Backbone as a ProteinNet text record, in pm:
[ID]
protein_1_A
[PRIMARY]
MKIKNANNILNNNHFIYCLESVDDLEFQKKSLVLNSLESLALQYGLTNVYKSCDSIEGFEESLSTLLYEDKHFKDYAIIYLVLEGSGNQIKLGNYYFTFEEIAELFEGKLKGKIVHFANTLCLDLEEETFQYFLDVTGAKVISGYGNRVPILSTILDNLYFSINEEEDSIFKIVEGLYEKQYALCFSLGFKMYY
[TERTIARY]
-2921.1	-2955.5	-2937	-2874.4	-2849.1	-2978.2	-3005.6	-3123.4	-3079.7	-3149.1	-3115.4	-3209.8	-3159.3	-3248.1	-3316.3	-3418.1	-3499.3	-3416.2	-3314.2	-3231.5	-3158.5	-3107	-3040.7	-3137.7	-3259.5	-3358.5	-3392.7	-3413.3	-3446.9	-3334.3	-3210.8	-3098.3	-3091.1	-3131.2	-3130.3	-3253.6	-3354.4	-3475.2	-3550.5	-3561.9	-3640.1	-3766	-3878.6	-4006.9	-4095	-4198.7	-4297.9	-4433.4	-4504.7	-4640.6	-4733.8	-4828.5	-4922.4	-5064	-5133.8	-5274.9	-5351.2	-5444.7	-5522.6	-5669.5	-5732.7	-5877.1	-5947.1	-6052.2	-6132.1	-6278.6	-6362.9	-6505	-6574.9	-6548.2	-6616.8	-6528.9	-6491.1	-6403.1	-6465.4	-6597.9	-6664.9	-6661.9	-6661.9	-6666	-6539.9	-6429.9	-6304.2	-6245.5	-6210.3	-6138.1	-5990.2	-5911.2	-5766.9	-5715.3	-5646.5	-5599.3	-5481.3	-5480	-5363.6	-5241	-5265.8	-5156.2	-5096.3	-5181.5	-5132.2	-5050.8	-5098.8	-5021.7	-4884.9	-4882.8	-4758.3	-4662.9	-4716.5	-4632.8	-4576	-4656.4	-4605.2	-4489.8	-4502.4	-4394	-4270.8	-4292.9	-4182.3	-4106.5	-4180.1	-4116.9	-4038.1	-4094.9	-4027.1	-3907	-3923.3	-3817.4	-3703.3	-3736.5	-3633.5	-3614.1	-3696.2	-3685.9	-3729.9	-3810.8	-3854.2	-3975.9	-3961.5	-4068.5	-4174.7	-4301	-4407.1	-4530	-4610.4	-4735.7	-4845.3	-4953.8	-5065.2	-5190.9	-5260.1	-5389.3	-5483.8	-5613	-5711.8	-5818	-5883.6	-5990.6	-6098.1	-6221.3	-6330.6	-6406.4	-6352.2	-6419.4	-6315.6	-6358.9	-6269.4	-6235.3	-6331.8	-6305.5	-6200.3	-6211.2	-6112.8	-5975.3	-5972.1	-5846.3	-5780.7	-5857.5	-5803.2	-5762.3	-5842.6	-5810	-5680.8	-5665.4	-5543.4	-5420.6	-5431.4	-5317.3	-5287.6	-5390.7	-5371.5	-5300.5	-5345.1	-5280.8	-5134.7	-5109.6	-4972.9	-4885.8	-4934.9	-4854.9	-4835.7	-4937.7	-4933.6	-4927.7	-4953.7	-4954.2	-4857	-4816.3	-4726.6	-4584.5	-4533.8	-4400.2	-4289.2	-4320.6	-4220.5	-4229.2	-4311.2	-4330.9	-4199.6	-4104.8	-3977.1	-3901.9	-3934.3	-3865	-3920.3	-4036.5	-4094.1	-4020.6	-3962.6	-3894.9	-3992.9	-4096.9	-4192.6	-4334.4	-4414.1	-4557.9	-4619.9	-4681.8	-4734.5	-4886.2	-4942.2	-5085.6	-5149.8	-5244.7	-5317.3	-5459.4	-5477.5	-5601.9	-5649	-5779.5	-5837.2	-5820.8	-5818.7	-5815.7	-5737.9	-5722.8	-5643.4	-5602.7	-5493.9	-5446.5	-5413.5	-5486	-5461.3	-5554.2	-5629.9	-5729	-5729.1	-5754.9	-5784.6	-5933.6	-5990.1	-6133.4	-6153.5	-6230.7	-6269.1	-6420.5	-6489.4	-6635.6	-6679.2	-6759.4	-6803.9	-6727.8	-6617.2	-6542.8	-6412.1	-6378.5	-6252	-6160.5	-6036.5	-5937.1	-5822.4	-5787.7	-5680.5	-5543.3	-5441.6	-5304.5	-5271.1	-5327.1	-5303.9	-5361.2	-5479.8	-5540.2	-5458.1	-5409.7	-5324.4	-5196.2	-5138.8	-5016.7	-5039.2	-5153.7	-5181.9	-5195.2	-5248.7	-5255.4	-5115.6	-5022.8	-4886.1	-4790	-4840.4	-4757	-4631.5	-4516.1	-4387.6	-4350.9	-4429.1	-4408.9	-4336.6	-4315	-4261.2	-4116.6	-4042.3	-3904.7	-3824.7	-3776.8	-3691.7	-3764.2	-3896.3	-3972	-4017.8	-4040.4	-4097.2	-4246.2	-4328.2	-4471.7	-4497.5	-4538.1	-4555.9	-4700.6	-4755.7	-4892.9	-4892.9	-4975.1	-4995.6	-5067.7	-5075.7	-5137.5	-5290.8	-5349.1	-5493	-5524.6	-5423.5	-5435	-5348.9	-5408.6	-5334.8	-5267.7	-5137.5	-5062	-5018.4	-5069.7	-5033.3	-5041.3	-4932.3	-4931.4	-4863	-4919.2	-4854.4	-4742.7	-4645.6	-4529.7	-4572	-4667.3	-4712.2	-4768.1	-4841.7	-4902.5	-4798	-4709.7	-4612.2	-4512	-4476.5	-4382.4	-4444.5	-4572.8	-4643.6	-4643.2	-4676.4	-4680.1	-4543.6	-4438.3	-4303.6	-4263	-4292.2	-4254.7	-4328.9	-4458.5	-4540.2	-4511.1	-4493.5	-4475.8	-4330.8	-4236.9	-4096.5	-4057.5	-4149.8	-4120.9	-4006.1	-3931	-3818.8	-3869.8	-3972.1	-4018.4	-4166.9	-4236.5	-4369.7	-4349.7	-4398.2	-4384.3	-4513.3	-4525.9	-4644	-4645.2	-4764.4	-4778.4	-4880.5	-4851.8	-4938.6	-5032	-5013.1	-5095	-5192.5	-5312	-5411.6	-5388.5	-5362.7	-5346.1	-5425	-5465.7	-5554.4	-5484.5	-5360	-5291.8	-5254.6	-5245.2	-5202.2	-5050.2	-4998.3	-4855.4	-4767.8	-4817.6	-4743.6	-4607.1	-4594.3	-4465.5	-4360.4	-4394.7	-4301.2	-4283.9	-4391.1	-4381.2	-4279.3	-4289	-4196.1	-4051.3	-4030	-3894.9	-3845.1	-3928.6	-3896	-3857.5	-3936.2	-3908	-3776.3	-3750.6	-3627.6	-3503.9	-3513.8	-3401.3	-3379.1	-3487.9	-3477.3	-3401.9	-3416.3	-3346.9	-3195.8	-3155.4	-3013.8	-2947.6	-3024.3	-2969.6	-3023.4	-2940.5	-2983.9	-3018.7	-2953.8	-2974.7	-3103.5	-3191.3	-3315.9	-3288	-3179.7	-3144.5	-3103.2	-3027.3	-2986.6	-3105.8	-3199.7	-3320.6	-3397.9	-3420.2	-3494.7	-3417.7	-3286.9	-3203.3	-3213.5	-3204.1	-3214.4	-3350.4	-3453.6	-3590.2	-3606.8	-3560.2	-3571.9	-3480.9	-3364.2	-3275.6	-3339.8	-3409	-3465.6	-3603.4	-3682.7	-3820.3	-3859.3	-3782.2	-3808.8	-3949.8	-3988.6	-4118.7	-4233.4	-4223.9	-4328.3	-4329.4	-4212.6	-4204	-4267.5	-4236.6	-4288.4	-4439.7	-4489.8	-4633.1	-4716.3	-4662.5	-4734.2	-4712.9	-4610.5	-4582.5	-4528	-4422.7	-4363.7	-4322.3	-4357.1	-4325	-4265.8	-4174.9	-4117.1	-4106.2	-4159.9	-4152	-4064.1	-3965.1	-3874.9	-3832
7357.4	7282.8	7370.6	7317.4	7390.4	7402.2	7521.3	7542.7	7539.6	7458.8	7447.2	7532.1	7583.9	7659.6	7565.7	7615.4	7532.8	7469	7537	7479.1	7354.4	7357.8	7239.5	7123.7	7153.1	7048.1	6985.3	7067	7012.8	6924.7	6963.5	6881.6	6750.4	6751.4	6630.5	6543.3	6597.5	6523.6	6470.5	6548.4	6509.2	6595.1	6534	6602.4	6534.3	6604	6548	6553.1	6440.9	6435.9	6420	6511.4	6507.6	6484.6	6389.6	6365.9	6375.8	6470.5	6495	6465.8	6395.1	6375.4	6494.4	6542.1	6653.9	6611.6	6686.6	6650.9	6669.5	6782.2	6812.1	6903.4	6858.2	6937	7069.8	7071.9	7194.2	7304.5	7266.7	7366.4	7361.8	7322.8	7308.5	7444.3	7458.2	7577.1	7553.6	7659.4	7641	7552.1	7450.2	7347.6	7395.4	7354.9	7380.2	7306.2	7189.5	7111.2	7184.6	7242.2	7317.6	7438	7508.8	7620.3	7572.8	7458.2	7402.6	7365.2	7307.2	7271.2	7394.6	7501.4	7627.3	7679.9	7672.3	7714	7627	7497.2	7404.5	7442.3	7477.2	7517.1	7646.7	7742.2	7870.3	7858.8	7785.7	7777.6	7685.3	7570.9	7472.1	7449.2	7511	7493.4	7357.1	7286.4	7152.2	7159.2	7106.2	7105.6	7005.1	7046	6954.4	6976.7	6871.9	6874.6	6836.8	6914.1	6890.5	6856.6	6751.4	6713.5	6683.6	6699.6	6662.3	6574.4	6494.7	6407.7	6400.5	6371.7	6362.5	6230.5	6135.3	6006.7	5899.9	5774.2	5664.6	5671.3	5713.4	5727.2	5834.9	5946.7	6054.4	6010.7	5931.4	5876.8	5788.4	5693.2	5601.5	5676	5774.2	5853.2	5932.6	5994	6070.3	5981	5862.3	5770.5	5718.7	5691.7	5646.2	5753.7	5878.8	5989.9	6002.1	5992.5	5999.8	5890.3	5767.4	5653.3	5643.3	5682.6	5653.4	5775.8	5894.9	6012.8	6121.5	6122.1	6225.8	6197.1	6281.6	6258.2	6275.1	6332.6	6350.7	6245.4	6140.8	6042.6	5986.9	5958.7	5902.4	5997.4	6126.8	6226.2	6241.8	6183.9	6197.2	6106.5	6165.2	6088.2	6049.3	6132.9	6111.8	6119.8	6020.4	6023	6052.9	6170.1	6222.2	6211	6125.7	6099.6	6156.9	6245.9	6308.5	6253.8	6138.4	6062.6	6024.4	6012.3	5967.3	5815.9	5765	5621	5581.5	5450.1	5398.9	5256	5215.4	5078.7	5044.3	4949.4	4894.9	4952.8	5059.3	5108.5	5260.3	5306.9	5448.3	5458.5	5575.3	5596.1	5713.4	5688.9	5793.4	5787.4	5889.1	5884.8	5769.1	5680	5562.1	5436.5	5453.6	5339.1	5324.9	5202	5171.9	5099.5	5139.6	5087.1	5031.9	4904.5	4846	4876.8	4860.5	4880	4780.2	4660.1	4561	4608.8	4669.9	4722.5	4839.2	4924.6	5036.2	4981.8	4878.7	4817.2	4766.3	4706.6	4653.7	4765.5	4881	4994.7	5042.5	5036.8	5084.6	4972.5	4856.3	4737.9	4765.8	4749.2	4764.1	4905.2	5004.6	5141.2	5235.1	5195	5288.1	5258.8	5200.1	5161.1	5279.1	5260.1	5359.4	5481.8	5484.8	5602.1	5585.8	5699.1	5702.2	5731	5650.8	5676.1	5725.3	5852	5913.8	5955.4	5922	5956.6	6065.4	6167.9	6270.5	6205.5	6275	6216.7	6212.1	6240.1	6220.3	6071	5989.4	5844.5	5795	5721.7	5664.9	5536.9	5543.4	5434.7	5333.2	5211.6	5103.4	4973.6	4940.3	4826	4706.1	4588.6	4464.8	4435.6	4356.5	4328.9	4270.1	4179.9	4117.1	4220.7	4318.6	4421	4514.2	4568.5	4663.1	4592.3	4468.3	4395.7	4365.4	4330	4306.5	4434.1	4547.7	4675.9	4707.5	4695.1	4724.9	4629.4	4501.1	4401.7	4423.6	4449.2	4462.8	4593.8	4702.4	4833.6	4865.3	4807.8	4843.2	4966.7	5020.6	5140.6	5113.8	5219.2	5210.3	5214.7	5298.1	5324.6	5359.3	5319.4	5372.9	5446.3	5569.9	5643.9	5719.2	5756.1	5829.9	5838.8	5843.3	5869.2	5774.6	5729.5	5634.1	5693.2	5819.2	5878.9	5981.1	5980.5	6081.9	6205.9	6316.4	6443.6	6548.6	6656.1	6754.5	6856.1	6828.7	6919.1	6842.6	6913.7	6852.6	6842	6736	6704.3	6780.9	6883.3	6949.3	7004.5	7054.8	7108.6	6997.2	6883.8	6772.1	6710.7	6705.2	6653.2	6733.5	6866.2	6951.2	6931.6	6919.4	6894	6759.2	6658.8	6525.2	6531.1	6602.3	6613.4	6686	6791.3	6868	6787.8	6712.4	6627.7	6517.3	6462.5	6358.9	6410.4	6537.7	6597	6601.2	6612.4	6623.9	6488.6	6390.5	6262	6147.7	6049	5929	5815.7	5813.2	5706	5729.3	5628.6	5645	5659.1	5598.7	5609.7	5753.1	5816	5955.1	6050.1	6017.1	6099.5	6097.1	5977.7	5964.4	6030.1	6008.1	6069.3	6221.8	6278.2	6422.9	6475.8	6401.7	6441.8	6446	6341.6	6337.6	6440.3	6466.3	6567.8	6706.1	6735.7	6869.4	6886	6778.9	6789.7	6665.9	6634.5	6512.6	6512.6	6620.4	6624.4	6603.4	6666.2	6652.6	6511.1	6454.9	6316.5	6220.8	6241.4	6154.8	6170.2	6294.1	6314.3	6267.1	6281.3	6232.3	6083.5	6026.8	5883.8	5852	5926.5	5904.4	5757.9	5700.4	5561.8	5551.1	5456.6	5429.5	5278.4	5230.8	5088.8	5073.9	4985.9	4967.1	4821.8
-5588	-5706.7	-5829	-5928.5	-6051.9	-6132.3	-6183.1	-6266	-6410.9	-6490.2	-6631.8	-6713.7	-6822.9	-6909.5	-7008.4	-7077.2	-7166.8	-7276.5	-7327.6	-7433.5	-7385.2	-7260.8	-7206.7	-7191.7	-7147	-7128.6	-7262.8	-7364.3	-7495.4	-7546.6	-7519.8	-7562.9	-7485.2	-7357.5	-7276	-7299	-7365.7	-7398.6	-7276.8	-7172.1	-7055.9	-7048.8	-7080.3	-7077.3	-6972.5	-6929.8	-6838.4	-6908.4	-6906.2	-6959.2	-6840	-6825.7	-6713.8	-6765.9	-6704.9	-6734.2	-6602.9	-6597.8	-6476	-6502	-6409	-6419	-6353.5	-6419.3	-6369.3	-6371.4	-6299.9	-6294.3	-6428.2	-6494.1	-6619.5	-6703.9	-6822.6	-6909.4	-6950.5	-6969	-7014.2	-6909.8	-6783.2	-6675.5	-6590.2	-6651.8	-6581.4	-6544.9	-6417.1	-6371.7	-6397.4	-6390.5	-6407.6	-6295	-6333.9	-6241.9	-6157.8	-6030.7	-5944.9	-5998	-6056.9	-6114.2	-6233.1	-6318.6	-6433.7	-6387.7	-6285.4	-6228.9	-6180.9	-6115.7	-6063.9	-6177.1	-6284.7	-6399.5	-6468	-6473.2	-6529.4	-6445.5	-6313.1	-6223.6	-6243.4	-6260.9	-6284.7	-6411.6	-6515.6	-6641.8	-6624.6	-6553.3	-6533.9	-6440.9	-6331.6	-6231.5	-6273.2	-6332.6	-6364	-6514.2	-6595.7	-6739.7	-6788.8	-6709.7	-6747.7	-6839.4	-6958	-7055.9	-7014.1	-7020.3	-6983.5	-7069.9	-7078.7	-7152.8	-7054.8	-7055.4	-6964.9	-7044.8	-7002.1	-7058.7	-6943.2	-6968.8	-6868.1	-6932.9	-6850.1	-6897.3	-6789.8	-6830.5	-6734.1	-6743.3	-6819.6	-6834.7	-6868.7	-6859.3	-6894.9	-7042.9	-7125.5	-7268.7	-7293.7	-7222.3	-7234.4	-7188	-7081.9	-7030.2	-7135.7	-7189.6	-7289.7	-7417.4	-7458	-7577.2	-7557	-7438.2	-7409.1	-7411.2	-7353.2	-7352.9	-7493.3	-7570.5	-7708.5	-7791.6	-7776	-7847.1	-7805.4	-7676	-7624.5	-7685.6	-7683.1	-7726.1	-7877	-7953.8	-8096.9	-8187.8	-8133.9	-8219.4	-8176.3	-8050.8	-8000.3	-8047.4	-8135.6	-8192.2	-8088.9	-7972.8	-7867.1	-7758.2	-7777.9	-7671.8	-7617.6	-7704.8	-7660.3	-7568	-7574.7	-7494	-7352.3	-7324.6	-7190.7	-7093.4	-6990	-6885.8	-6776.2	-6757.7	-6649	-6704.1	-6668.2	-6693.7	-6557.6	-6545.8	-6419.1	-6424.1	-6339.1	-6340.7	-6214.8	-6234.8	-6124.5	-6132.2	-6068.3	-6078.2	-5939.4	-5922.7	-5796.1	-5785.5	-5662.3	-5643.6	-5521	-5504.8	-5393.9	-5424	-5357.8	-5372.5	-5515.3	-5568.8	-5700.5	-5807.5	-5777.1	-5872	-5882	-6005	-6023.1	-6050.1	-6023.5	-6042.6	-6137.3	-6242.1	-6336.1	-6350.5	-6298.9	-6296.4	-6209.2	-6264.7	-6190.3	-6229.9	-6300.7	-6350	-6273.5	-6238.4	-6172.3	-6270.5	-6273.7	-6365.6	-6280.8	-6295.2	-6214.5	-6275.1	-6193.2	-6241.1	-6351.1	-6342.6	-6447.1	-6580.3	-6577.3	-6700	-6755.6	-6667.1	-6711.6	-6773.3	-6709.8	-6762	-6903.7	-6928.3	-7061.7	-7165.2	-7125.8	-7218	-7258.4	-7163	-7185.6	-7225.5	-7257.7	-7277.2	-7361.2	-7296.1	-7363	-7404.7	-7367.4	-7418.5	-7322.1	-7198.1	-7098.2	-7059.8	-7147.9	-7116.6	-7060.3	-6936.6	-6872.8	-6818.7	-6824.1	-6779.1	-6633.7	-6569.4	-6434.9	-6448.5	-6380.8	-6373.9	-6232.2	-6221	-6089.7	-6069.8	-5953.4	-5918.3	-5812.3	-5833.4	-5730.7	-5613.1	-5503	-5383.6	-5390.2	-5504.1	-5522.2	-5529.8	-5552.4	-5548.8	-5434.4	-5343.7	-5230.4	-5280.1	-5303.2	-5365.2	-5260.4	-5272.4	-5181.9	-5260.4	-5328.9	-5419.1	-5356.4	-5382.4	-5342	-5441.4	-5398.9	-5484.5	-5618.6	-5617.6	-5742.2	-5840.2	-5788.8	-5873.7	-5932.9	-5849.3	-5904.7	-5995	-5960.9	-6045.9	-6181.6	-6182.6	-6308.9	-6392.5	-6328.8	-6400.2	-6460.7	-6383	-6431.6	-6543.7	-6527.1	-6628.4	-6759.2	-6752	-6873.4	-6946.5	-6872	-6935.1	-6969.3	-6893	-6909.6	-6830.4	-6750.6	-6671.1	-6574.1	-6544.9	-6450.8	-6306.9	-6282.9	-6147.3	-6148.3	-6042.1	-6009.7	-5877.7	-5870.1	-5745.2	-5714.8	-5588.9	-5544.9	-5393.6	-5335.4	-5192.4	-5130.7	-5009.8	-4943.5	-4840.4	-4802.8	-4697.5	-4754.1	-4700.4	-4737.2	-4650.3	-4713.7	-4643.9	-4720.9	-4654.3	-4719	-4810	-4850.1	-4942.5	-5069.1	-5180.2	-5304.8	-5304.4	-5358.5	-5350.5	-5449.4	-5513.7	-5621.9	-5578.8	-5457.4	-5411.8	-5412.5	-5355.2	-5351.1	-5489.9	-5568.5	-5705.7	-5785.5	-5779.2	-5854.9	-5810.7	-5681.4	-5631.2	-5683.5	-5677.3	-5727.9	-5875.6	-5955	-6098	-6124	-6047.1	-6068.5	-6026.4	-5917.5	-5876.2	-5978.9	-6031.1	-6134.1	-6256.6	-6285.9	-6400.4	-6377	-6251.1	-6216.3	-6189.9	-6144.9	-6101.5	-6186.2	-6212.7	-6283.9	-6187.7	-6073.7	-5976.5	-5898.1	-5896.4	-5821.1	-5671.8	-5624.2	-5483	-5448.6	-5537.5	-5514.5	-5525.9	-5612.5	-5625.9	-5494.7	-5441	-5315.1	-5201	-5196.4	-5092.5	-5098.4	-5218.1	-5234	-5194.1	-5226.7	-5191.2	-5039.5	-4972.1	-4826.3	-4758.1	-4815.1	-4757	-4761.8	-4869.6	-4888	-4824.2	-4817.6	-4767.2	-4686.9	-4584.7	-4507.1	-4448.2	-4383.6	-4315.9	-4415.1	-4531.1	-4632.4	-4691.1	-4717.8	-4766.4	-4666.7	-4539	-4433.6	-4419.3	-4415.5	-4395.6	-4515.1	-4636.8	-4754.6	-4777.3	-4715.7	-4732.2	-4869.9	-4910.9	-5043.5	-5059.2	-5175.3	-5205.7	-5345.1	-5359.8	-5490.2	-5507.5	-5617.7	-5651.4	-5774	-5768.6	-5882.1	-5892.1
[MASK]
++++++++++++++++++++++++++++++++++++++++++++++++++++++++++++++++++++++++++++++++++++++++++++++++++++++++++++++++++++++++++++++++++++++++++++++++++++++++++++++++++++++++++++++++++++++++++++++++++

């Protein structure tokens, strides 16, 4: 795989925006996801922005800032969400947020973007749910993992992001991912909805 330097990435305008839920922002330890994103930037030159939240208000505020104040929003190719949950819901504190509610927050704003969930959320969407999300947001793809396993998906996430930088076809992205890490894709239950 060809490694691109940061100047090439900036010219191609492919950025990753990551939002991770944490237990408490005040006592947050350095995130494994943040470490992984730093490695992604160093190894592949992929520019990324990391934010964390510990409440539904923080989640909504982070998304609002991303959508309405971040001057680079158009440059994000991937919205990477590291959130707890399963099926059709994410969980933040004691609050559950459905995919339909998330779609409404992003209404019409994700044209051509990939929305990817780490394996902290067990992704198992019915056709009606994922189609609604794609139609309302304009996103190109929803991806994530369907199996609960005791490891964080960052290794496979980084590979997925780097292949996405090289390939435009979602079929070639998935093919490349399975060619390079079949066992990990299978054990995590990689899924893509488009």
